[in-house]
C-alpha positions, 0 to 999 in steps of 0.5 A, spaced: 500 500 500 502 506 497 503 512 503 500 518 500 505 524 500 505 532 498 507 533 491 507 539 491 515 539 492 516 535 486 511 539 482 514 546 485 521 543 483 519 542 475 516 549 475 522 552 477 526 548 472 522 549 467 525 557 467 531 554 469 532 551 462 532 558 459 537 560 464 542 555 461 541 556 454 543 562 455 548 561 459 555 562 455 560 556 455 565 560 460 560 561 465 558 554 464 566 553 466 566 557 472 560 553 475 565 548 475 570 552 478 566 554 483 564 547 485 570 545 485 572 550 490 566 548 495 567 540 494 574 542 498 571 546 503 565 542 504 569 535 504 570 534 511 563 535 512 561 530 506 566 524 509 563 525 515 556 524 514 558 518 509 561 515 515 555 516 520 550 513 514 554 507 513 556 506 520 564 507 520 568 510 526 571 516 525 578 513 525 577 508 521 581 507 515 575 504 512 573 512 511 578 512 506 573 509 501 568 515 503 574 521 502 576 517 495 569 516 492 566 522 495 569 528 494 575 526 491 572 523 485 568 529 485 574 534 485 577 530 479 571 530 475 569 538 476 577 539 474 577 535 468 570 538 465 572 545 466 578 543 462 574 541 456 570 547 457 576 551 456 578 548 450 570 548 447 570 555 449 576 557 445 574 553 439 578 547 440 575 540 440 577 537 447 582 532 444 586 538 440 593 536 442 592 529 444 596 523 440 590 518 439 592 511 439 590 505 435 586 499 439 585 491 437 580 491 432 581 497 428 579 501 433 581 508 435 583 509 443 584 515 447 589 515 452 586 519 459 591 516 465 596 519 466 593 525 463 597 530 467 603 530 471 599 529 478 597 523 474 605 521 472 607 522 480 601 520 484 599 514 479 606 512 477 605 505 473 597 506 471 594 506 465 588 508 461 585 509 455 577 509 452 576 505 446 571 507 441 566 504 437 569 500 431 569 505 425 570 511 428 577 515 426 580 520 429 577 525 425 571 523 427 573 523 435 576 530 433 570 533 431 565 530 435 567 531 442 564 536 446 557 533 445 552 537 446 557 543 449 558 544 442 551 547 442 550 550 448 544 553 447 540 547 445 538 545 451 534 538 451 529 540 458 528 536 464 533 530 466 530 526 472 536 523 476 535 518 480 541 517 485 545 511 487 545 509 495 551 506 495 557 511 493 556 518 494 559 522 489 554 518 484 548 522 484 553 529 483 556 526 478 550 524 474 547 531 475 553 534 472 553 529 466 546 531 464 547 538 465 554 537 460 553 532 456 546 532 455 544 539 456 539 537 461 536 541 467 536 536 473 530 534 478 535 530 482 532 525 486 536 523 492 536 514 494 533 514 502 539 512 504 543 519 502 538 523 504 542 525 511 547 528 506 542 533 502 544 539 506 552 537 504 549 536 496 545 543 497 552 547 499 557 544 494 552 545 489 549 551 491 551 555 484 547 550 480 541 551 484 542 559 484 542 559 477 535 555 477 538 548 472 538 544 478 533 542 485 534 537 489 528 531 492 528 527 498 523 521 498 522 514 497 520 510 491 514 513 491 516 520 490 521 518 484 515 514 481 511 520 481 518 525 478 519 521 473 512 520 470 511 528 470 510 530 463 514 536 464 520 531 465 524 529 458 529 524 460 530 519 466 537 516 468 537 512 474 543 508 478 541 501 481 539 494 480 535 491 474 529 490 478 528 497 479 530 499 472 524 494 470 519 496 475 520 503 472 520 502 465 514 497 464 511 496 472 510 492 478 508 485 478 504 481 474 502 487 470 509 489 469 511 483 466 505 482 462 507 489 460 515 487 458 512 481 454 507 485 450 513 490 449 508 497 452 512 500 457 509 504 462 515 509 461 513 514 455 520 517 455 528 515 454 531 512 460 539 511 461 541 507 467 548 504 470 546 498 474 550 492 476 551 485 475 556 479 476 563 482 476 568 477 474 576 477 476 580 473 472 587 470 475 591 467 469 596 462 472 604 464 472 610 465 475 606 467 482 611 468 488 608 467 495 608 475 495 604 475 489 599 470 492 599 474 498 598 481 495 593 479 489 589 475 494 588 482 498 587 485 491 581 480 490 578 481 497 578 488 495 574 487 489 569 485 492 568 488 500 570 494 498 565 499 502 562 493 505 561 489 498 555 494 496 558 496 489 555 495 482 563 493 479 564 489 486 567 482 483 562 476 485 566 471 481 573 469 481 575 465 475 581 460 476 584 455 472 583 448 474 591 446 472 594 451 476 599 448 481 598 455 486 590 454 485 590 452 493 595 456 496 591 462 492 584 461 496 588 460 502 590 466 501 584 469 499 580 466 504 584 469 510 584 476 506 576 476 506 576 474 513 582 479 516 579 485 512 576 490 517 569 488 520 563 493 518 556 494 518 552 491 514 548 498 512 545 497 505 538 495 506 536 488 504 544 485 506 542 480 510 537 476 506 540 476 501 547 473 505 542 468 507 539 466 500 546 466 498 547 460 504 541 458 502 543 455 495 550 454 497 550 450 503 556 448 503 559 455 503 564 458 507 563 463 513 568 468 514 565 473 519 561 479 519 557 476 514 562 474 509 561 468 504 565 464 499 563 459 495 568 455 492 567 449 486 562 453 482 558 450 477 560 452 470 553 454 469 545 455 471 547 457 478 545 462 482 551 465 483 553 466 476 546 470 475 544 474 480 548 480 483 548 479 491 549 486 492 552 483 498 559 481 501 558 473 497 564 471 492 564 465 489 570 462 485 569 457 479 575 453 475 576 453 468 580 448 464 587 449 460 592 453 462 595 459 459 592 462 452 587 456 452 584 457 459 584 465 458 580 464 452 575 459 456 575 465 461 573 470 456 568 465 453 565 463 460 564 471 462 561 473 456 555 468 456 554 465 463 555 471 468 549 477 468 551 483 466 557 487 462 559 493 466 566 490 470 571 485 469 578 484 472 584 480 469 590 478 474 596 477 470 604 477 471 607 481 466 611 475 464 605 471 462 602 478 458 609 478 455 608 471 453 601 471 451 602 476 447 597 478 442 592 472 444 592 477 451 590 483 447 585 479 443 582 477 450 581 484 452 578 485 446 573 480 446 571 481 453 564 485 452 565 489 459 565 497 459 570 497 463 576 492 463 581 492 469 588 489 468 592 488 475 588 494 477 580 494 479 575 496 475 574 501 481 580 505 478 576 506 472 570 509 476 575 514 479 578 516 473 574 523 471 575 521 463 574 515 463 566 512 460 563 509 465 557 504 463 555 498 461 557 495 454 554 498 448 547 494 446 543 492 452 535 493 450 529 496 455 527 488 455 534 485 457 537 491 460 542 487 464 548 492 467 545 499 463 544 503 457 549 509 456 554 512 459 556 517 464 563 521 467 566 522 460 570 529 462 572 529 455 565 529 453 566 523 447 561 520 442 562 513 440 565 511 445 565 503 447 569 501 453 574 504 458 581 499 459 585 501 465 592 497 467 596 497 474 602 494 476 602 487 478 606 488 484 606 495 489 612 499 489 618 498 491 617 490 490 615 492 483 622 495 481 625 490 484 622 485 479 623 489 473 616 493 473 618 501 473 611 503 477 613 507 483 606 506 486 605 502 493 598 499 495 593 503 493 589 506 498 582 503 495 585 496 498 580 495 504 586 492 509 590 499 507 592 502 514 593 508 512 588 509 507 583 514 511 590 519 512 592 518 504 585 519 502 585 526 506 591 528 503 589 526 496 582 530 496 585 536 499 591 536 494 586 535 488 583 541 492 588 545 491 594 542 488 600 545 492 608 541 490 609 542 497 604 536 499 606 532 495 611 528 500 606 528 505 601 524 500 608 519 498 609 518 505 603 516 508 602 511 502 608 508 503 606 506 510 600 503 507 
């Protein structure tokens, strides 16, 4: 039974935005860039309030190293985005493509790759050894990429109406990043409806986005699913963007219950306007055999534990299935280290609604599963097909292990086929492989990356690094439809405002410094601050946020020292 609510706040917000659209159409590029710079400054000013509130929402003690997650995926992410978008607007305002001065490269399959990491000197210093690129769709040449970069900001006076954004409840920067993408990529003014989990951040978000609120191009709303449903079905809302689950998407598009199922079967959407979405799925981490030392096993087990347990396991791109070679002689040792890493990771509150019931469902489906404390579940020896863990996004600290036959290139080919055909969703995939193995596989490794149908692919890092890279594109692999939405339709972030995008590929060092240097990898980055067992994560992430708010080279030694201690 629906609870009645006052529709006035939503109606007034849409009336304001109807007028605000005219103000946005009259706002020149230079002023739009200045707005980004003002938001950047305000993000730095209110970063501590933001993180304190986010920690309270998630039940994290103020002195917990896990508070680093809230710095990195909160104000740090928005600082990166506003700075990168501002640079894009500067280029467009001067009459240049955002790609002017940047060398595009070739990617497998005749594609064009746009380098996005490192992008400036601070990337080279603070993320030494990390690389990233955006692959454009096949058939797009460099000239076309240059010409189309800028999206709606190439014609800023041509606005796209009001966009309703249904914000995420897990990562606190997502609602704000999605709002910026609606405004700058699509020229739509925004009615942002927060997820109830993030309602305590309402005041912080209003303080950060005050310049947009004052201009009348943004209104921030609260409420539950009823308010969200009322908002998206209003006649003066031109477009909807949401972050969440495929089930929520289908309820919005088709309706719920038997009537919604009938509508979907008959292709009669309840929603009468376009919708884009960033949804979850079952993300794989493929572990490629090779010459792994004991230290490599421990470090990469901690890495995989982070893929699953970051933010308590409540990430759309959290790894849910580890894919191992059945013939790898060290697989049992790796699983032992993985078990230990998951058990040792700091315990935390299960803050996301429904987590306990989803864990219970996993335990019911897999009675042989191992409980690792604090609601964490590890399921080994998974079947290769037709089993819930491959098809159901648990959105909880549940991790499965699948073993496939073969070694080397044969295993990798099977692992790619398995990920593409057996796992639900296409948001992100991780591959972990020693550098010597990558070199030995050569073109077969490049071909494996090309064949993976995922929106973000991470090699020796986590796809979350792609989320934190502002010029990366973030979203599902292209091709999903309303009636088979999987991980969603469309992309966000994309600070270069690229058109015709297909995927992001990010790469990191296999070993942290200084071990990387001792094994011939020229990478100076120590264990990243997003690792769940990094004891200095909060201090390092705070220092990074303060640095990006107001870059001062004199602060770099303190960042490096904190990172090394981690």
